[in-house]
TORPA-219680 format. One line per field, with one value per residue (C-alpha): x, y, z. Coordinates in Angstrom, 2 decimals, decimal comma, padded with zeros to 5 digits. Layout:
px <- X | ...;
py <- Y | ...;
pz <- Z | ...;
//
This chain:
px <- 016,53 | 019,44 | 019,14 | 020,59 | 023,52 | 024,56 | 026,32 | 025,70 | 021,93 | 019,10 | 015,46 | 012,78 | 009,46 | 006,83 | 007,78 | 011,42 | 011,18 | 010,17 | 013,14 | 015,41 | 014,02 | 014,88 | 018,34 | 019,09 | 018,36 | 020,54 | 023,40 | 023,08 | 023,62 | 019,96 | 018,70 | 016,12 | 013,20 | 014,08 | 014,55 | 011,16 | 009,40 | 010,88 | 009,83 | 006,33 | 005,84 | 007,13 | 005,03 | 001,91 | 002,45 | 003,86 | 001,56 | -001,73 | -004,00 | -002,48 | -002,07 | -002,42 | -001,81 | -005,56 | -005,04 | -003,52 | -000,07 | 001,67 | 005,33 | 007,37 | 010,90 | 014,06 | 017,45 | 020,23 | 020,43 | 017,10 | 013,52 | 011,20 | 008,90 | 005,83 | 003,58 | -000,16 | -001,16 | -004,70 | -007,58 | -010,80 | -014,38 | -015,82 | -017,85 | -020,92 | -020,35 | -023,11 | -025,75 | -028,33 | -026,37 | -026,32 | -030,00 | -030,73 | -028,92 | -030,97 | -028,35 | -029,51 | -027,87 | -024,20 | -021,87 | -021,17 | -017,69 | -017,31 | -018,17 | -018,65 | -020,44 | -017,43 | -015,05 | -015,89 | -012,52 | -009,69 | -006,59 | -003,76 | -000,75 | 000,63 | 000,60 | 002,74 | 005,31 | 005,37 | 005,77 | 008,57 | 010,38 | 010,22 | 011,57 | 014,29 | 015,47 | 015,15 | 016,44 | 018,63 | 020,04 | 018,23 | 018,83 | 017,39 | 014,52 | 011,04 | 011,29 | 014,15 | 012,34 | 009,29 | 011,26 | 011,06 | 007,34 | 006,66 | 008,74 | 006,96 | 003,53 | 004,32 | 006,41 | 004,98 | 006,08 | 005,80 | 002,64 | 003,29 | 001,45 | -000,14 | -001,55 | -002,74 | -004,39 | -006,04 | -007,38 | -008,90 | -010,57 | -012,03 | -013,10 | -016,73 | -017,12 | -015,44 | -015,93 | -018,92 | -017,26 | -016,38 | -012,87 | -011,88 | -012,14 | -010,52 | -007,56 | -006,91 | -008,27 | -006,82 | -009,44 | -011,88 | -009,61 | -007,01 | -003,53 | -001,38 | 001,59 | 004,72 | 002,87 | 003,55 | 001,09 | 000,86 | -000,94 | -000,38 | -002,95 | -001,37 | 002,04 | 000,82 | -000,51 | 002,76 | 004,67 | 002,55 | 003,19 | 006,91 | 006,85 | 004,53 | 004,95 | 002,71 | 000,60 | -000,88 | -002,82 | -004,72 | -004,58 | -003,62 | -004,78 | -004,60 | -006,86 | -009,47 | -009,36 | -009,63 | -012,51 | -014,46 | -013,83 | -014,94 | -018,11 | -018,87 | -018,72 | -020,93 | -018,47 | -019,26 | -015,67 | -015,36 | -012,49 | -012,91 | -012,23 | -008,95 | -007,99 | -008,48 | -006,31 | -002,81 | -000,49 | 000,03 | 003,36 | 002,93 | 004,92 | 004,60 | 003,34 | 006,07 | 006,15 | 008,88 | 009,83 | 012,42 | 014,62 | 014,22 | 011,63 | 009,10 | 007,28 | 004,14 | 001,51 | -001,08 | -004,86 | -006,80 | -004,51 | -004,34 | -000,66 | -001,51 | -002,86 | 000,44 | 002,28 | -000,23 | 000,24 | 004,01 | 003,61 | 001,25 | 003,63 | 006,53 | 004,52 | 004,07 | 007,77 | 007,08 | 010,63 | 009,88 | 008,04 | 009,79 | 009,51 | 006,68 | 005,36 | 001,64 | 002,20 | 003,97 | 001,20 | -001,56 | -000,18 | 000,39 | -003,19 | -004,69 | -002,71 | -004,09 | -007,66 | -007,11 | -005,69 | -008,47 | -011,10 | -009,56 | -009,25 | -012,91 | -013,94 | -011,70 | -009,60 | -010,96 | -010,25 | -008,25 | -010,66 | -013,33 | -011,22 | -012,31 | -009,00 | -005,46 | -003,74 | -000,36 | -001,98 | -003,12 | 000,57 | 001,26 | 002,80 | -000,07 | -002,73 | -000,80 | -000,29 | -004,04 | -004,69 | -002,02 | -003,84 | -006,93 | -005,11 | -005,79 | -002,73 | -004,95 | -008,00 | -008,73 | -011,06 | -014,12 | -013,83 | -016,26 | -015,88 | -012,78 | -012,45 | -012,52 | -010,26 | -007,70 | -004,91 | -001,76 | 001,95 | 004,64 | 008,20 | 011,31 | 014,53 | 017,67 | 020,43 | 024,20 | 023,75 | 021,21 | 018,19 | 015,26 | 011,78 | 008,91 | 006,18 | 002,76 | 000,48 | -003,01 | -006,33 | -008,09 | -009,72 | -008,09 | -008,32 | -010,01 | -013,41 | -012,68 | -013,15 | -010,42 | -010,82 | -011,02 | -008,39 | -006,05 | -006,02 | -006,22 | -007,69 | -009,51 | -009,57 | -012,64 | -011,29 | -014,45 | -016,66 | -015,40 | -017,54 | -020,81 | -024,10 | -025,24 | -024,53 | -024,27 | -021,18 | -017,57 | -016,59 | -019,78 | -019,69 | -019,34 | -018,19 | -014,43 | -013,93 | -010,93 | -011,70 | -010,27 | -007,12 | -005,62 | -002,37 | 000,55 | 004,26 | 006,62 | 010,16 | 012,24 | 015,34 | 017,09 | 019,07 | 022,13 | 022,19 | 020,48 | 017,53 | 014,84 | 012,09 | 009,42 | 005,83 | 003,37 | 000,10 | -003,19 | -006,02 | -006,35 | -003,20 | -000,92 | -000,50 | -000,21 | 002,51 | 004,32 | 004,15 | 005,66 | 008,47 | 009,32 | 009,25 | 011,20 | 013,93 | 014,04 | 013,03 | 014,33 | 017,28 | 016,40 | 017,70 | 015,16 | 014,80 | 014,24 | 011,69 | 009,69 | 010,00 | 008,86 | 005,19 | 002,73 | -000,73 | -003,70 | -006,67 | -009,66 | -009,83 | -007,49 | -007,69 | -009,68 | -010,92 | -014,29 | -013,86 | -012,69 | -010,93 | -007,31 | -005,54 | -002,23 | 000,13 | 000,48 | 004,21 | 003,37 | 003,69 | 000,40 | 001,05 | 001,01 | -002,35 | -003,74 | -002,61 | -004,12 | -007,40 | -007,41 | -006,95 | -010,19 | -009,02 | -011,07 | -008,34 | -008,25 | -005,23 | -003,73 | -001,20 | 002,48 | 003,36 | -000,01 | -000,53 | -003,38 | -000,88 | 000,56 | 003,67 | 006,15 | 009,59 | 012,31 | 015,68 | 017,99 | 020,93 | 023,73 | 025,70 | 028,59 | 026,43 | 025,96 | 022,47 | 020,55 | 017,26 | 014,51 | 011,72 | 008,56 | 008,61 | 004,80 | 005,17 | 006,93 | 009,36 | 013,06 | 015,69 | 018,03 | 021,31 | 024,86;
py <- 018,00 | 015,60 | 011,85 | 009,63 | 007,27 | 004,00 | 000,70 | -001,59 | -001,19 | 001,26 | 001,64 | 004,15 | 004,72 | 007,46 | 007,82 | 008,29 | 006,05 | 003,09 | 003,52 | 003,82 | 000,57 | -001,17 | 000,39 | -000,75 | -004,36 | -004,04 | -002,70 | -005,74 | -008,00 | -008,62 | -009,16 | -007,16 | -009,34 | -009,03 | -005,29 | -004,96 | -006,85 | -004,37 | -001,42 | -002,86 | -003,26 | 000,22 | 002,00 | 000,17 | 002,03 | 005,41 | 006,03 | 004,71 | 006,71 | 005,00 | 001,35 | -001,15 | -004,77 | -005,08 | -004,73 | -006,54 | -006,55 | -007,60 | -008,32 | -008,52 | -009,85 | -010,63 | -012,13 | -011,99 | -015,21 | -016,48 | -016,44 | -013,60 | -014,13 | -012,61 | -012,88 | -012,36 | -011,55 | -010,56 | -011,71 | -013,07 | -012,22 | -013,88 | -017,05 | -015,18 | -012,26 | -012,92 | -010,78 | -012,50 | -011,67 | -008,00 | -008,09 | -009,55 | -006,52 | -004,09 | -003,52 | -004,19 | -001,58 | -001,18 | -002,16 | 000,75 | 002,30 | 002,44 | 000,48 | -003,22 | -004,05 | -002,75 | -004,97 | -008,09 | -009,44 | -011,14 | -009,03 | -010,74 | -008,52 | -010,43 | -013,64 | -011,83 | -011,00 | -014,67 | -015,87 | -013,36 | -014,47 | -018,09 | -017,26 | -015,16 | -018,09 | -020,77 | -018,91 | -016,11 | -017,54 | -015,01 | -015,40 | -012,30 | -013,31 | -011,89 | -010,32 | -008,12 | -007,23 | -006,01 | -004,31 | -000,79 | -001,01 | -002,25 | 000,56 | 003,24 | 001,85 | 001,49 | 004,60 | 006,78 | 008,45 | 012,03 | 012,89 | 013,93 | 016,65 | 013,97 | 012,11 | 015,23 | 016,88 | 013,72 | 012,78 | 016,25 | 015,82 | 012,44 | 013,20 | 013,91 | 010,89 | 008,38 | 009,63 | 007,35 | 004,19 | 001,75 | 002,34 | 005,17 | 008,12 | 006,25 | 005,32 | 008,17 | 011,27 | 013,10 | 014,74 | 014,45 | 016,18 | 015,19 | 014,84 | 017,92 | 018,00 | 016,94 | 015,58 | 012,10 | 009,45 | 006,05 | 002,81 | 000,63 | -002,07 | -002,47 | -002,74 | -005,76 | -007,39 | -006,85 | -008,18 | -011,33 | -011,79 | -011,31 | -013,93 | -016,54 | -015,92 | -014,64 | -017,81 | -016,68 | -013,99 | -016,66 | -019,92 | -019,09 | -017,27 | -013,93 | -015,25 | -016,32 | -012,89 | -011,04 | -013,22 | -012,54 | -008,81 | -008,72 | -010,65 | -008,33 | -005,20 | -006,75 | -007,88 | -011,09 | -012,37 | -015,45 | -017,56 | -020,06 | -017,26 | -016,41 | -020,08 | -020,78 | -017,85 | -018,43 | -016,08 | -017,27 | -017,44 | -016,29 | -015,68 | -011,98 | -010,73 | -009,83 | -007,19 | -007,37 | -003,73 | -002,24 | -001,36 | -004,69 | -006,61 | -005,11 | -007,08 | -006,47 | -008,28 | -010,67 | -010,17 | -009,40 | -006,36 | -003,95 | -004,77 | -005,78 | -002,25 | -000,61 | -002,94 | -002,41 | 001,37 | 001,04 | -001,54 | 000,71 | 003,67 | 001,48 | 000,68 | 004,43 | 005,30 | 007,75 | 009,16 | 011,12 | 013,58 | 015,93 | 014,74 | 016,50 | 018,12 | 018,19 | 015,49 | 013,28 | 013,66 | 013,24 | 009,92 | 008,69 | 009,61 | 008,07 | 004,86 | 004,85 | 005,09 | 002,13 | 000,03 | 001,05 | 000,00 | -003,48 | -003,51 | -002,70 | -005,52 | -008,30 | -007,76 | -009,38 | -012,35 | -014,67 | -017,53 | -015,49 | -014,04 | -014,72 | -013,60 | -014,64 | -011,54 | -012,40 | -012,62 | -009,02 | -008,08 | -009,69 | -007,33 | -007,94 | -006,98 | -003,90 | -002,79 | -003,03 | -000,81 | 001,67 | 002,12 | 003,28 | 006,38 | 009,62 | 011,90 | 014,96 | 014,22 | 012,96 | 010,01 | 010,99 | 009,59 | 008,46 | 007,21 | 005,65 | 002,99 | 005,47 | 006,56 | 004,50 | 004,95 | 002,86 | 002,88 | 001,66 | 000,87 | -000,49 | -002,14 | -003,37 | -004,99 | -005,33 | -008,55 | -007,04 | -008,73 | -006,44 | -006,01 | -003,86 | -003,84 | -002,34 | -002,42 | -000,97 | -000,75 | 000,79 | 004,06 | 006,32 | 004,42 | 001,53 | 000,65 | 002,99 | 000,15 | -000,40 | -003,63 | -002,91 | -005,31 | -006,07 | -002,45 | -003,51 | -001,03 | -003,25 | -002,62 | -001,89 | -003,41 | -005,48 | -002,41 | -002,47 | -005,56 | -005,04 | -006,51 | -006,73 | -010,29 | -009,03 | -006,90 | -008,01 | -007,75 | -008,97 | -010,28 | -014,00 | -015,76 | -016,40 | -014,25 | -011,92 | -008,22 | -006,19 | -004,31 | -001,12 | -002,13 | -003,09 | -002,99 | -002,85 | -004,05 | -003,78 | -005,55 | -003,62 | -004,99 | -003,05 | -004,94 | -002,37 | -003,24 | -000,95 | -001,09 | 001,58 | 002,26 | 004,59 | 004,80 | 006,11 | 004,17 | 005,01 | 007,10 | 004,12 | 003,01 | 006,63 | 007,61 | 004,36 | 005,44 | 008,82 | 007,36 | 004,57 | 006,60 | 009,48 | 007,16 | 004,26 | 006,02 | 009,57 | 008,77 | 011,06 | 010,23 | 008,77 | 011,90 | 014,15 | 011,71 | 011,72 | 015,43 | 016,70 | 017,71 | 014,86 | 014,32 | 012,18 | 011,09 | 010,23 | 009,47 | 008,69 | 009,08 | 012,13 | 012,79 | 012,22 | 013,96 | 012,22 | 015,17 | 015,27 | 016,83 | 018,66 | 019,95 | 023,70 | 023,49 | 022,38 | 025,20 | 027,04 | 026,24 | 022,52 | 022,84 | 024,96 | 022,47 | 019,54 | 021,43 | 022,06 | 018,32 | 017,75 | 016,99 | 018,32 | 020,07 | 020,63 | 022,28 | 021,03 | 022,49 | 022,55 | 019,41 | 017,75 | 014,48 | 013,72 | 012,43 | 009,93 | 009,14 | 007,59 | 006,03 | 004,51 | 002,76 | 001,88 | -000,51 | -000,34 | -003,50 | -002,12 | -002,27 | 001,50 | 002,40 | 005,56 | 006,45 | 009,03 | 009,76 | 011,80 | 015,33 | 015,08 | 012,54 | 012,36 | 009,91 | 009,43 | 007,36 | 005,68 | 004,14 | 003,22;
pz <- -002,07 | -002,57 | -002,99 | -000,26 | -000,82 | 000,80 | 000,18 | 003,16 | 003,25 | 002,73 | 003,80 | 002,88 | 004,65 | 004,97 | 008,66 | 009,63 | 012,72 | 010,54 | 008,22 | 011,26 | 012,69 | 009,43 | 009,35 | 012,91 | 011,92 | 008,82 | 010,96 | 013,21 | 010,21 | 009,47 | 005,96 | 004,01 | 005,11 | 008,78 | 008,39 | 006,74 | 009,53 | 011,99 | 009,84 | 009,35 | 013,09 | 013,85 | 011,25 | 012,44 | 015,72 | 014,71 | 011,71 | 013,16 | 010,86 | 007,80 | 008,81 | 011,63 | 012,56 | 011,98 | 008,21 | 005,24 | 003,62 | 000,41 | -000,30 | -003,52 | -002,92 | -004,86 | -004,05 | -006,67 | -008,65 | -007,35 | -008,61 | -007,69 | -004,74 | -003,18 | -000,13 | -000,28 | 003,31 | 002,49 | 004,68 | 003,23 | 004,11 | 007,20 | 006,80 | 008,07 | 005,68 | 003,17 | 001,52 | 003,74 | 006,90 | 005,94 | 005,03 | 008,47 | 009,90 | 007,84 | 005,12 | 001,57 | -000,67 | 000,31 | 003,15 | 005,54 | 005,37 | 009,16 | 012,26 | 013,03 | 009,77 | 007,84 | 009,82 | 007,86 | 006,60 | 008,46 | 009,10 | 007,23 | 007,87 | 010,87 | 008,84 | 006,26 | 008,93 | 009,89 | 006,30 | 005,70 | 008,87 | 007,75 | 004,27 | 005,87 | 007,97 | 005,32 | 002,26 | 003,61 | 006,83 | 009,00 | 012,72 | 014,38 | 016,72 | 016,31 | 019,75 | 018,52 | 015,30 | 017,23 | 020,02 | 018,57 | 017,92 | 021,44 | 022,88 | 020,82 | 021,72 | 025,41 | 026,11 | 023,38 | 020,18 | 018,86 | 016,93 | 013,33 | 011,45 | 009,26 | 012,26 | 014,07 | 011,08 | 009,76 | 013,19 | 013,42 | 010,02 | 010,98 | 014,56 | 013,80 | 011,52 | 013,84 | 017,40 | 018,04 | 016,66 | 019,50 | 020,78 | 018,43 | 020,83 | 023,73 | 021,52 | 019,11 | 020,86 | 023,85 | 026,06 | 023,17 | 020,69 | 018,11 | 019,63 | 019,17 | 016,84 | 018,70 | 021,73 | 023,10 | 021,95 | 023,65 | 022,75 | 025,80 | 024,93 | 021,49 | 023,16 | 025,17 | 022,01 | 020,15 | 023,15 | 023,10 | 019,35 | 019,97 | 022,70 | 021,18 | 017,45 | 014,69 | 014,76 | 018,08 | 016,23 | 014,30 | 016,24 | 019,82 | 022,93 | 021,14 | 018,38 | 020,93 | 022,55 | 019,25 | 018,07 | 021,27 | 020,95 | 017,31 | 018,12 | 021,03 | 018,87 | 016,18 | 013,51 | 011,55 | 012,03 | 014,24 | 015,60 | 012,75 | 010,25 | 011,95 | 012,21 | 008,49 | 007,40 | 005,98 | 004,13 | 000,57 | -001,26 | -004,86 | -008,04 | -008,85 | -012,21 | -014,71 | -017,44 | -020,07 | -020,68 | -023,02 | -020,03 | -018,20 | -016,23 | -013,83 | -011,13 | -009,12 | -007,07 | -008,42 | -007,98 | -005,86 | -006,05 | -008,96 | -009,54 | -013,09 | -013,66 | -012,69 | -015,06 | -017,88 | -017,72 | -018,07 | -020,83 | -022,81 | -022,47 | -023,61 | -026,73 | -027,32 | -026,89 | -024,07 | -024,13 | -027,32 | -025,06 | -022,67 | -019,06 | -017,17 | -020,34 | -021,10 | -023,74 | -021,20 | -018,60 | -021,20 | -022,41 | -018,84 | -017,90 | -021,04 | -020,49 | -016,94 | -018,25 | -020,58 | -017,74 | -015,33 | -017,87 | -017,93 | -014,14 | -013,65 | -016,01 | -014,74 | -011,60 | -008,47 | -006,19 | -008,49 | -007,71 | -009,53 | -012,36 | -015,95 | -017,46 | -016,54 | -015,16 | -016,69 | -020,14 | -019,79 | -019,99 | -023,37 | -025,96 | -028,39 | -025,82 | -024,65 | -028,25 | -028,80 | -025,76 | -026,88 | -030,19 | -028,27 | -027,04 | -028,91 | -028,59 | -029,14 | -027,02 | -023,52 | -023,11 | -021,02 | -017,52 | -014,82 | -011,29 | -009,77 | -007,10 | -004,26 | -001,39 | 000,48 | 003,00 | 002,89 | 003,60 | 001,18 | 002,28 | 000,59 | 001,81 | 000,03 | 002,07 | 001,50 | -000,50 | -002,84 | -001,27 | -002,02 | -000,56 | -001,77 | 000,86 | 001,44 | 004,51 | 004,86 | 006,69 | 003,61 | 004,72 | 007,30 | 010,62 | 008,78 | 010,21 | 013,12 | 015,59 | 018,18 | 020,12 | 023,87 | 025,26 | 022,35 | 021,16 | 017,49 | 015,01 | 012,48 | 008,75 | 006,61 | 003,38 | 003,04 | 002,62 | -000,98 | -001,62 | -003,45 | -002,26 | -005,89 | -007,12 | -010,71 | -010,03 | -010,36 | -006,68 | -005,05 | -001,50 | -000,85 | 002,35 | 002,30 | -000,81 | -000,91 | -001,44 | -004,30 | -003,24 | -004,63 | -002,91 | -005,18 | -004,28 | -007,28 | -008,05 | -011,23 | -012,55 | -015,32 | -018,25 | -017,08 | -013,76 | -011,56 | -009,35 | -007,95 | -005,34 | -005,50 | -004,52 | -002,86 | -000,97 | -002,27 | -003,95 | -007,65 | -007,25 | -006,63 | -010,27 | -011,37 | -008,92 | -009,69 | -013,33 | -012,49 | -010,38 | -012,80 | -016,00 | -014,48 | -013,18 | -015,64 | -018,86 | -018,36 | -016,07 | -013,15 | -009,69 | -007,22 | -005,11 | -008,11 | -009,54 | -006,29 | -005,43 | -008,84 | -009,09 | -009,63 | -011,02 | -010,04 | -012,11 | -009,94 | -006,25 | -003,44 | 000,34 | 001,41 | -002,15 | -003,83 | -007,20 | -010,38 | -012,02 | -013,18 | -010,22 | -010,68 | -008,02 | -008,40 | -009,19 | -012,72 | -015,23 | -015,96 | -019,61 | -018,83 | -017,07 | -019,93 | -022,58 | -020,66 | -020,32 | -024,07 | -024,62 | -022,72 | -019,19 | -016,27 | -014,28 | -010,52 | -008,90 | -005,64 | -003,20 | -004,14 | -002,12 | -001,55 | 000,36 | -002,05 | -004,61 | -002,14 | -000,13 | -002,57 | -002,12 | -004,26 | -003,89 | -006,78 | -006,41 | -008,98 | -009,95 | -007,88 | -004,75 | -004,53 | -003,26 | -004,13 | -002,51 | -002,47 | 000,01 | -000,33 | 001,14 | 001,24 | 004,07 | 007,44 | 005,93 | 005,34 | 003,61 | 006,09 | 004,90 | 005,82;
//
């Protein structure tokens, strides 16, 4: 599979229609932020099992000659969402994964679109109206779009679990069954909601007529979210975390995401001079996995809502601290491993425009179909990100009103010493930092092209969407000798299919100083690279 080339602009997404929406905006003279808003809206419609406007989003952005930027569009827990509230509803041990009691955090993604549009206009001279940016998504929701294999098969797997959740069957099933591959799938209520956002602006979702409707719908189904929770929400502009690497600087999201984990892994491997091992060898994978374990141990001790953090995330990326973690790695023995953070669905997308403006973006509703709830009039599928909160006050991520939940989401961006820039990322819970590690090291350290780096077989330690085991999973295209060597080092090995969605839907775009763009998309997804 050959990498894609471009010079005027490029977009990559796990669904081809989303990358095409971004490309259309770029062709009309739009910038990377405007293109990403269009792609984000489209993918919320055409990949409904993986994300929704009822979820959260995060942005990492760069413009040549300017400081890095980021948008935290993560919603906090409802004001009513307390341990006592759950106890009053008969829940004392853990928050349910599905249903109204799981829909306990504000959906922040629309606020992220609004913040990006404002930055686009103020900093990049963007002029394309929101109505144009949402036009494709409205059309696909209203007139329909073809069902992908991913949507059809995943809906089938989740039918039994979600069929009784309010609104799920009416929205995502056809005659009580999963929609067939290639059939036309419509979401007419969602189309009306998107049309209202296009007409009245993103603020309407939080402080307008749409907010009042959504609040009433959430209350009616039994969610603790109220209008006041929507009204207090604002997207937050942040300075991304920075890792100084031997090849350049790498950026990722701040807590409550695990962006610091992705950067720690790469920093540890830089300390270990990873390039001395052959790419995709057992030694290479072993060191990547062991670096992941060290970073996860730090994550599980410290990473949470930044208002509750006891360690500064940027300080976790200091060379001295990373060197200390690197010394914990035994090159001849795997560290025993326990439970991961659990499954998650997500989409990652990247855009770079003709001027070198770059966006790395991620949007999610946590589990497949989120809470499963689809609001009856607005047609919004609400996330279940807040089910990750603990009801035990002694744990790191315990529930408190207005607290932000821990996020596995983390979009990445790199600026190399040789003048190149790169956006890259993936979906998939614990797998996100690991696939980022594979993509970054294969491209930046070993010099592979983006498509080769993504298409090569991947590994996964622990859990991601649809998985409950914590083994080291290998795609079957790895050599049997690699699997055997890793087993001998003490890794619990589980083999996956040749191109398995379990290891995520990755993407990558690299821009050379000349302006040449090179991109890769994940054959495990329904995605594409679009360029001109």
